[in-house]
C-alpha positions in Angstrom: -93.3 -78.6 -19.2 -90.6 -77.7 -22.1 -87.9 -79.4 -22.7 -84.7 -78.2 -25.1 -85.1 -80.2 -28.4 -81.0 -80.0 -28.8 -78.6 -79.4 -26.4 -77.0 -76.0 -25.8 -73.4 -76.3 -27.4 -70.7 -74.8 -25.1 -69.9 -71.6 -27.9 -73.5 -70.5 -27.0 -73.9 -70.9 -23.3 -70.4 -69.5 -23.2 -71.4 -66.9 -25.3 -74.6 -66.1 -22.9 -72.4 -65.9 -19.5 -69.7 -63.7 -21.5 -71.7 -60.5 -19.7 -71.8 -62.0 -15.8 -68.5 -60.6 -15.1 -68.1 -58.6 -11.8 -67.9 -55.1 -13.0 -65.7 -52.9 -10.1 -67.3 -49.7 -9.4 -67.1 -46.3 -11.1 -65.5 -43.6 -9.3 -64.9 -40.2 -10.3 -62.4 -37.0 -9.2 -63.2 -34.4 -6.8 -63.3 -31.4 -8.0 -61.9 -30.1 -5.1 -59.5 -32.4 -3.7 -58.8 -34.3 -6.7 -59.9 -37.8 -4.5 -61.9 -40.9 -6.2 -65.5 -40.9 -5.1 -68.3 -42.0 -6.2 -70.2 -39.9 -9.3 -73.1 -37.7 -8.2 -72.2 -38.1 -4.4 -70.3 -35.7 -1.9 -67.4 -36.6 -1.6 -66.6 -38.3 1.7 -62.5 -37.0 1.8 -64.0 -33.3 1.5 -67.7 -32.5 2.0 -67.7 -30.9 -1.2 -70.2 -31.4 -4.2 -70.7 -29.1 -7.0 -68.2 -27.0 -6.4 -69.1 -26.2 -2.6 -69.5 -27.6 0.4 -72.0 -29.5 1.4 -71.2 -31.6 4.3 -68.5 -30.0 6.5 -65.3 -32.6 7.9 -64.5 -32.4 11.2 -60.4 -33.8 11.2 -59.6 -36.1 13.3 -56.4 -34.7 15.7 
C-alpha cells in the first residue's frame, strides 16, 4: 500500500480544497416576462422559450 513520504502542508491541502465550494445556480432573464429562469429551458412563469410560446400556462383565479 502506498504511504506518503511527507505530511501534506496546510497550504497545499487548502489550495486543493479551494474549488470544493458550493456554487449558486446560474440564472438568466426570460426574454418575454423578464423573470429569472435556468438557461436553455422553458420559462416556468410564462411558458416561452426562444421568443415563442412552447407551454400553455394556466392562470390561477
